C-alpha positions as CSV (number, residue, x, y, z in Angstrom):
1,M,78.6,3.4,7.9
2,V,81.6,3.9,10.0
3,S,84.9,4.5,8.2
4,Y,88.2,3.8,9.8
5,R,91.2,5.9,9.1
6,F,94.6,4.5,9.4
7,K,97.5,6.6,10.5
8,K,100.4,6.9,8.2
9,N,102.9,6.2,10.9
10,A,101.1,3.3,12.7
11,G,103.4,1.1,14.7
12,L,105.6,1.1,17.8
13,T,107.7,4.0,18.9
14,L,111.4,3.6,19.9
15,I,110.5,4.1,23.5
16,E,107.9,1.3,23.5
17,L,110.4,-1.1,21.9
18,V,113.0,-0.2,24.5
19,I,110.6,-0.8,27.3
20,A,109.4,-4.1,25.9
21,M,113.0,-5.3,25.5
22,A,113.8,-4.2,29.1
23,I,110.8,-6.2,30.4
24,M,111.9,-9.3,28.4
25,A,115.5,-8.9,29.7
26,I,114.3,-8.8,33.3
27,M,112.1,-11.8,32.8
28,A,115.0,-13.8,31.2
29,A,117.3,-12.8,34.0
30,T,114.9,-14.3,36.6
31,V,114.1,-17.5,34.6
32,I,117.7,-18.6,33.9
33,P,118.7,-18.9,37.6
34,L,115.5,-20.7,38.4
35,S,116.1,-23.2,35.6
36,E,119.7,-23.8,36.9
37,V,118.3,-24.5,40.4
38,T,115.7,-26.9,38.9
39,V,118.4,-28.8,37.1
40,T,120.5,-29.1,40.3
41,R,117.5,-30.1,42.3
42,T,116.7,-32.8,39.7
43,K,120.2,-34.2,40.0
44,E,120.0,-34.1,43.8
45,L,116.8,-36.2,43.7
46,E,118.5,-38.6,41.3
47,L,121.5,-38.9,43.6
48,H,119.2,-39.6,46.6
49,R,117.4,-42.3,44.6
50,I,120.6,-43.9,43.4
51,L,122.2,-44.0,46.9
52,R,119.0,-45.5,48.3
53,D,119.0,-48.2,45.6
54,I,122.6,-49.2,46.0
55,R,122.4,-49.1,49.8
56,G,119.3,-51.2,49.7
57,A,121.0,-53.7,47.4
58,I,123.9,-54.0,49.8
59,D,121.5,-54.5,52.7
60,A,119.6,-57.2,50.8
61,Y,122.9,-59.0,49.9
62,K,123.8,-59.0,53.6
63,A,120.3,-60.2,54.6
64,D,120.5,-63.1,52.2
65,Y,124.0,-63.9,53.5
66,D,122.7,-64.0,57.0
67,K,119.8,-66.2,56.0
68,A,122.0,-68.6,54.2
69,V,124.2,-68.9,57.3
70,V,121.2,-69.5,59.6
71,E,119.9,-72.2,57.3
72,K,123.4,-73.7,57.1
73,K,123.6,-73.3,53.3
74,I,127.0,-71.6,53.6
75,F,129.6,-71.5,56.3
76,V,131.1,-68.4,57.8
77,T,134.8,-67.9,57.6
78,V,136.8,-65.9,60.1
79,G,136.7,-62.2,59.4
80,E,133.9,-62.3,56.9
81,S,131.2,-59.7,57.4
82,G,128.7,-60.9,54.8
83,Y,128.8,-57.7,52.8
84,P,129.9,-57.8,49.1
85,E,133.7,-57.4,48.5
86,E,133.0,-55.4,45.3
87,L,130.0,-53.7,43.7
88,E,130.1,-56.1,40.8
89,Q,128.9,-58.9,43.1
90,L,125.6,-57.1,43.3
91,L,125.3,-57.5,39.5
92,E,126.5,-61.1,39.2
93,G,124.3,-62.4,42.0
94,N,124.7,-65.4,44.2
95,D,122.6,-68.6,44.9
96,W,123.8,-68.7,48.5
97,G,124.6,-72.4,48.5
98,G,121.2,-73.5,47.2
99,L,119.1,-71.0,49.2
100,Y,117.7,-69.9,45.9
101,P,117.3,-72.1,42.8
102,F,118.9,-69.3,40.7
103,K,121.5,-66.6,41.1
104,K,119.8,-63.8,42.9
105,K,120.9,-60.4,41.5
106,Y,120.6,-57.2,43.4
107,L,121.2,-54.6,40.8
108,R,120.8,-54.5,37.0
109,R,123.7,-52.1,36.6
110,I,125.8,-49.9,38.8
111,P,124.4,-46.4,38.4
112,T,126.7,-43.4,37.9
113,D,127.0,-40.4,40.2
114,P,125.2,-37.5,38.6
115,F,127.7,-35.1,40.2
116,D,130.8,-37.0,39.4
117,R,132.6,-34.7,36.8
118,D,136.0,-36.4,37.1
119,D,134.8,-39.9,36.7
120,N,136.0,-41.0,40.1
121,G,133.2,-43.4,40.7
122,W,131.6,-44.1,44.0
123,G,133.4,-43.7,47.3
124,L,133.3,-46.9,49.3
125,R,133.3,-47.7,53.1
126,A,134.0,-51.0,54.6
127,Y,132.1,-52.4,57.6
128,K,135.1,-51.7,59.9
129,D,135.6,-48.1,58.6
130,D,134.3,-45.1,60.5
131,A,131.0,-43.7,59.4
132,D,132.6,-40.5,57.9
133,S,135.7,-42.2,56.6
134,T,136.9,-41.2,53.1
135,V,139.4,-44.0,52.8
136,W,138.1,-47.5,52.0
137,G,139.4,-50.3,54.1
138,G,139.1,-52.7,51.2
139,E,137.7,-55.8,53.0
140,D,134.0,-55.4,51.9
141,I,131.5,-52.7,50.9
142,Y,129.3,-51.6,53.7
143,D,128.3,-48.1,52.3
144,V,128.7,-46.0,49.2
145,Y,128.9,-42.2,48.9
146,S,129.4,-39.5,46.3
147,Q,133.0,-38.2,45.9
148,S,131.8,-34.8,44.6
149,D,133.2,-31.8,46.4
150,A,130.2,-29.7,45.3
151,I,127.8,-28.2,47.8
152,A,124.1,-29.1,47.7
153,L,121.2,-26.7,47.7
154,D,120.7,-27.3,51.4
155,G,124.3,-26.3,52.2
156,T,125.8,-29.8,52.8
157,Y,128.4,-31.6,50.7
158,Y,127.2,-34.4,48.5
159,R,129.9,-36.6,49.9
160,E,128.1,-36.4,53.3
161,W,124.9,-37.9,52.0
């Protein structure tokens, strides 16, 4: 039969504990920045999706306006572009003079900008505004953009997306 002897001072030495703590500190120091990048990347993907959804809703609104004009359901007034005058029109919907038997809505809610810390809301551009304008003309809403001054992971500003 084999007998096992236990040492009186079985356990870890102080050096082993220090080395283990140093290894854990190095691992923690590498994981924290990676998790911050992951959170930022997730917010960036969300911003891309939101911008695509709002811009798609604006384009669908304009397409229905054009269709209603072609089918003579509504009449064009001078200076009217066919884009919504405010974002809430995408929520309320429109029947386009009988083009649809119901009010067609384009968004369920207006999403918030994931990088908007100051609660500024979306930046708006009118149809007559320049493509990189940061001042809204006020006539209609042709485009939306983030008003964040932060820099994305790819080095661009979120407001340029």
